[in-house]
C-alpha positions in Angstrom: 0.0 0.0 0.0 2.9 2.4 0.8 4.3 1.8 -2.6 0.9 2.5 -4.2 0.5 5.7 -2.3 4.0 6.8 -3.4 3.0 6.2 -7.0 -0.2 8.3 -6.4 -2.3 5.5 -7.7 -0.4 4.9 -10.9 -1.2 1.3 -11.9 1.0 -1.5 -13.5 3.7 -1.5 -10.8 4.3 -4.5 -8.5 6.8 -5.5 -5.8 7.2 -9.3 -5.8 9.2 -11.9 -3.9 11.0 -14.3 -6.3 13.1 -17.0 -4.6 15.3 -15.2 -2.1 15.2 -11.7 -3.8 12.7 -8.9 -4.3 11.9 -7.5 -7.7 9.9 -4.6 -9.2 7.7 -5.5 -12.2 6.3 -3.0 -14.7 5.8 -2.5 -18.4 7.0 1.1 -18.0 10.6 -0.1 -17.3 12.7 0.8 -20.4 14.1 -1.8 -22.8 17.1 -3.7 -21.6 20.5 -3.0 -23.2 20.2 -6.2 -25.3 16.7 -5.1 -26.7 16.0 -2.7 -29.5 15.3 0.8 -28.3 11.8 0.7 -29.9 11.0 -2.7 -28.5 7.2 -3.0 -27.7 6.2 -2.4 -24.1 6.1 -5.5 -21.9 6.5 -6.3 -18.3 10.2 -6.4 -17.2 11.8 -7.2 -13.9 14.2 -5.0 -12.0 15.8 -6.7 -9.0 16.2 -4.9 -5.7 19.5 -5.2 -3.8 17.8 -5.1 -0.4 17.0 -8.6 0.8 13.5 -9.5 1.9 12.4 -9.7 5.5 10.6 -7.7 8.2 13.9 -6.1 9.3 14.6 -4.7 5.8 11.0 -3.7 4.8 11.6 0.0 5.0 14.8 -0.1 3.1 13.3 -2.2 0.3 10.3 0.2 0.1 12.7 3.2 -0.2 14.7 1.5 -2.9 11.5 0.6 -4.9 10.2 4.2 -4.6 13.5 5.6 -5.7 13.5 3.3 -8.7 10.0 4.4 -9.6 11.0 8.1 -9.4 14.1 7.5 -11.6 12.0 5.7 -14.3 9.4 8.5 -14.3 12.2 11.1 -14.6 13.9 9.1 -17.4 17.2 8.8 -15.6 17.0 5.2 -14.6 19.4 2.8 -16.3 19.8 -1.0 -16.2 22.7 -2.1 -13.9 25.8 -3.6 -15.4 25.2 -7.4 -15.2 28.8 -8.1 -14.3 29.1 -5.4 -11.6 29.2 -6.5 -8.0 27.9 -4.5 -5.1 30.5 -2.3 -3.4 31.6 -2.3 0.2 28.6 -1.5 2.5 26.0 -1.6 -0.3 22.7 -3.4 0.4 22.4 -6.9 -1.0 26.2 -7.5 -1.1 25.9 -10.6 1.2 22.9 -12.0 -0.6 23.1 -15.6 -2.0 22.5 -14.3 -5.5 25.5 -11.9 -5.3 27.7 -14.6 -3.7 26.8 -17.1 -6.4 27.7 -14.6 -9.1 31.0 -13.9 -7.4 31.6 -17.7 -7.1 31.1 -18.0 -10.9 33.5 -15.1 -11.5 36.2 -16.7 -9.3 35.8 -20.0 -11.1 36.2 -18.3 -14.5 39.4 -16.7 -13.2 40.9 -19.9 -11.8 39.8 -22.9 -13.8 42.0 -23.5 -16.8 44.5 -20.9 -15.8 45.7 -22.0 -12.3 43.7 -25.1 -11.4 41.7 -27.8 -13.1 37.9 -28.3 -13.0 38.2 -31.3 -10.7 40.4 -29.4 -8.3 37.7 -26.6 -8.2 35.0 -29.2 -7.5 36.9 -30.8 -4.7 38.7 -28.0 -3.0 36.7 -24.8 -3.7 33.1 -25.5 -4.4 32.1 -27.3 -1.2 33.3 -24.4 1.0 31.8 -21.7 -1.2 28.5 -23.6 -1.5 28.3 -23.7 2.3 28.9 -19.9 2.3 25.9 -19.3 0.0 23.7 -21.7 2.0 24.4 -19.8 5.3 24.0 -16.4 3.6 20.5 -17.4 2.6 19.5 -18.4 6.1 18.8 -14.8 7.3 19.8 -11.2 6.7 23.4 -10.5 7.8 24.3 -7.1 9.0 28.0 -7.3 8.2 30.8 -9.5 6.8 32.1 -10.6 10.2 28.8 -12.1 11.4 28.3 -14.1 8.2 31.9 -15.3 8.1 32.0 -16.4 11.7 28.8 -18.4 11.2 30.2 -20.1 8.2 33.6 -21.0 9.6 32.0 -22.5 12.8 30.7 -25.3 10.7 34.2 -26.9 10.9 36.2 -27.8 14.0 38.7 -25.2 15.3 42.3 -25.8 14.1 41.0 -28.4 11.6 42.4 -28.6 8.1 38.8 -28.2 6.8 38.4 -24.9 8.6 41.7 -23.6 7.2 40.6 -24.6 3.7 37.3 -22.8 4.1 38.9 -19.7 5.4 41.4 -19.5 2.5 38.8 -20.3 -0.2 36.3 -17.7 1.1 39.0 -15.1 1.5 39.9 -15.7 -2.2 36.3 -14.9 -3.0 36.5 -11.6 -1.0 39.7 -10.7 -2.8 38.1 -11.3 -6.2 35.3 -8.9 -5.3 37.7 -6.3 -3.8 36.1 -6.4 -0.4 38.0 -5.9 2.8 38.6 -9.0 4.8 37.8 -8.6 8.5 40.9 -8.8 10.7 38.9 -10.5 13.5 38.3 -13.5 11.2 42.0 -14.3 10.7 42.2 -15.9 14.1 39.5 -18.4 13.2 41.6 -20.0 10.6 43.7 -21.6 13.3 47.2 -23.0 13.3 48.0 -25.9 11.0 50.6 -27.2 13.4 48.1 -27.2 16.2 45.9 -29.4 14.0 48.6 -31.9 13.4 49.0 -35.1 15.5 51.4 -34.7 18.4 53.3 -37.7 17.4 53.7 -36.5 13.8 52.7 -38.2 10.5 51.2 -41.7 10.5 53.5 -43.9 8.5 53.5 -47.6 7.9 56.0 -49.4 10.1 58.0 -52.4 8.7 55.6 -55.0 10.2 52.6 -53.3 8.6 54.3 -53.1 5.3 55.0 -56.9 5.5 51.3 -57.4 6.4 50.2 -55.2 3.5 52.4 -57.1 1.0 51.2 -60.5 2.3 47.6 -59.4 1.7 48.5 -58.1 -1.8 49.9 -61.5 -2.7 46.8 -63.4 -1.4 44.3 -61.1 -3.1 42.5 -62.7 -6.0 41.3 -59.4 -7.4 44.8 -57.7 -7.8 47.2 -58.5 -10.5 51.0 -58.7 -10.6 51.0 -55.2 -12.1 49.2 -53.9 -8.9 51.8 -55.5 -6.7 54.5 -53.7 -8.8 52.7 -50.4 -8.2 52.6 -50.9 -4.4 56.2 -52.0 -4.3 57.2 -48.8 -6.1 55.5 -46.8 -3.4 57.2 -48.7 -0.7 60.8 -48.6 -1.9 60.9 -45.3 -3.7 58.6 -43.2 -1.5 56.6 -41.9 -4.5 53.5 -39.8 -4.5 50.8 -42.0 -6.0 50.5 -39.6 -9.0 54.2 -40.1 -9.8 53.4 -43.6 -11.0 52.4 -41.8 -14.2 55.4 -41.8 -16.5 57.6 -43.8 -14.1 60.7 -45.6 -15.4 62.7 -48.2 -13.6 66.2 -49.6 -14.2 69.0 -51.3 -12.3 72.0 -49.4 -11.0 74.8 -51.6 -9.5 72.2 -54.2 -8.5 69.9 -51.7 -6.9 66.5 -50.6 -8.5 66.5 -47.0 -9.5 63.4 -45.0 -10.3 63.3 -42.2 -12.8 60.4 -39.9 -11.8 59.2 -37.8 -14.8 56.0 -36.3 -13.5 56.3 -32.7 -12.2 54.3 -31.3 -9.3 53.3 -27.7 -8.8 51.7 -26.2 -5.7 51.6 -23.2 -3.5 54.6 -24.6 -1.7 56.7 -24.8 -4.8 57.4 -27.2 -7.7 59.5 -30.3 -8.2 60.9 -31.6 -11.5 62.1 -35.0 -12.7 64.4 -36.8 -10.3 66.2 -40.2 -9.8 65.4 -42.1 -6.7 67.4 -45.3 -5.6 65.4 -48.0 -3.8 65.4 -47.9 0.0 63.5 -51.0 1.0 62.4 -51.9 4.5 64.8 -53.9 6.6 65.0 -57.7 5.8 64.0 -57.0 2.2 66.4 -58.3 -0.5 68.4 -55.5 -2.3 66.6 -56.2 -5.6 63.3 -55.7 -3.9 61.9 -59.1 -4.9 63.2 -58.6 -8.5 61.2 -55.4 -8.9 62.8 -54.2 -12.1 62.3 -57.5 -13.8 58.6 -57.6 -12.7 58.2 -54.0 -13.9 59.6 -54.9 -17.3 57.3 -58.0 -17.5 54.0 -56.7 -16.1 54.4 -52.9 -16.1 51.9 -50.8 -14.0 48.1 -51.2 -14.1 46.9 -49.2 -17.1 43.6 -48.2 -15.4 45.5 -46.9 -12.3 48.0 -45.0 -14.3 45.4 -43.4 -16.6 43.1 -42.5 -13.7 42.6 -38.8 -12.8 43.9 -39.7 -9.3 45.9 -42.9 -9.0 45.8 -42.3 -5.2 42.0 -42.8 -5.2 42.5 -46.2 -6.9 45.1 -47.2 -4.4 43.0 -46.0 -1.6 40.1 -48.2 -2.7 42.4 -51.2 -3.0 43.8 -50.6 0.5 40.2 -50.3 1.9 39.4 -53.7 0.5 42.7 -55.2 1.7 41.9 -53.9 5.3 38.7 -56.0 5.3 40.6 -59.2 4.6 41.6 -61.6 7.3 45.0 -60.7 8.8 48.0 -62.8 8.0 49.9 -61.6 11.1 48.5 -58.3 12.4 45.6 -56.0 11.7 46.1 -52.9 9.5 44.8 -49.7 11.3 42.1 -47.9 9.4 44.0 -44.6 9.6 46.7 -45.9 7.2 46.6 -44.5 3.7 48.7 -45.2 0.6 50.5 -41.9 1.3 51.7 -43.5 4.6 54.2 -45.5 2.5 55.8 -42.3 1.4 56.0 -41.2 5.0 57.6 -44.5 5.9 60.2 -44.0 3.1 61.1 -40.5 4.5 61.6 -41.9 8.0 63.8 -44.7 6.7 66.0 -42.1 5.0 66.4 -40.1 8.2 66.3 -42.7 11.0 67.9 -45.8 9.3 70.3 -44.2 6.7 70.9 -41.0 8.7 70.7 -38.8 5.6 70.7 -35.0 6.1 67.4 -33.2 5.7 68.5 -31.6 2.5 69.5 -34.9 1.0 66.2 -36.6 2.0 64.2 -33.7 0.6 66.0 -33.9 -2.7 65.2 -37.6 -3.0 61.5 -37.0 -2.1 61.1 -34.1 -4.5 60.2 -31.2 -2.1 62.1 -28.5 -0.2 64.0 -29.0 3.1 61.4 -26.7 4.7 58.5 -28.9 3.7 60.5 -32.0 4.8 61.1 -30.5 8.3 57.6 -29.3 8.8 56.2 -32.7 7.8 58.7 -35.1 9.4 60.5 -33.0 12.0 58.6 -34.4 15.0 59.3 -38.0 14.0 62.9 -37.4 13.1 63.9 -35.3 16.1 62.0 -37.2 18.8 64.5 -40.2 19.1 67.5 -37.9 19.2 65.8 -35.6 21.8 64.9 -38.5 24.1 68.4 -40.0 23.8 70.0 -36.7 24.6 67.8 -36.1 27.7 68.4 -39.7 28.9 72.2 -39.5 28.5 72.3 -36.2 30.4 70.1 -37.4 33.2 72.2 -40.5 33.6 75.4 -38.5 33.5 74.4 -36.1 36.3 
């Protein structure tokens, strides 16, 4: 009624709720930019930036009245479809705006910096949760919305850190200021890590894994070759793609050709000598001969993520009857790479720089990942020796 009084009875104007947004409908709205200037009159929709709800009723009415006055004066123009609301503008935190911003971020990243699958796995789930929470009510400012979204994940968890970083990338794309108070909610990645360090296979668990691989009727000799390569070369599962093996003075040598790029740096091709668990033969059960005869599983190597294929195989192997011991559920194929790193440091005594070179990452990454496990034995021995020598 208030809108009708403002129009002084002029008919043909309506305020409607469509989905989660308000719109003004009228045949007196001018043709859109993509229509001919002399297009015949028809009802067109102009969306309001003010979200619906009792708390925003007066603001929505004022915006609709202002729109009507501009149309009558001939000064109203259709907004730029690609423009985003500016800092402090009404409707900036609406689901519709955040969806448009998400689409814009996707266009900027996918194909240039990341692949479509990476977007779907590591960006979209967090941004979709943001849009979902934004639609639950009207949010007075960024901080309230962001706090509500981030509280969906445990403090100091990797998931909350990912959510924080992905949503912040969205704010950066829009040119909006990121609230300083939200930074503390990201948490500390080290605090989220297990106190004892990475979970690696020990030698007994590797022996149990290999025994189950040999007993499996579903896996092929090529599958066993792939698992043995992870064990003795400490490969990332994706590095099975393009892998080459040869013998160097009786010891298997892997030539890794796949490169890896990430925010932490990049790694190029490298040669890695076999470092098998204790009590394994030096030729790693004739690994090079088996590689030449059977190769690697074509389906695994061609998969978008060989690690997913290996993870599925490991899950089935864990359900099999133990040969000697049970395999804990928290073990993953990547745990074999962790075991390789610990063998380099604890059994061979290699320097951090040397170990990092063989594993294809920086010494800083090596220390941050394996420092707790590598330093703990030395620290305990030092304390024990000094206590006994007092």
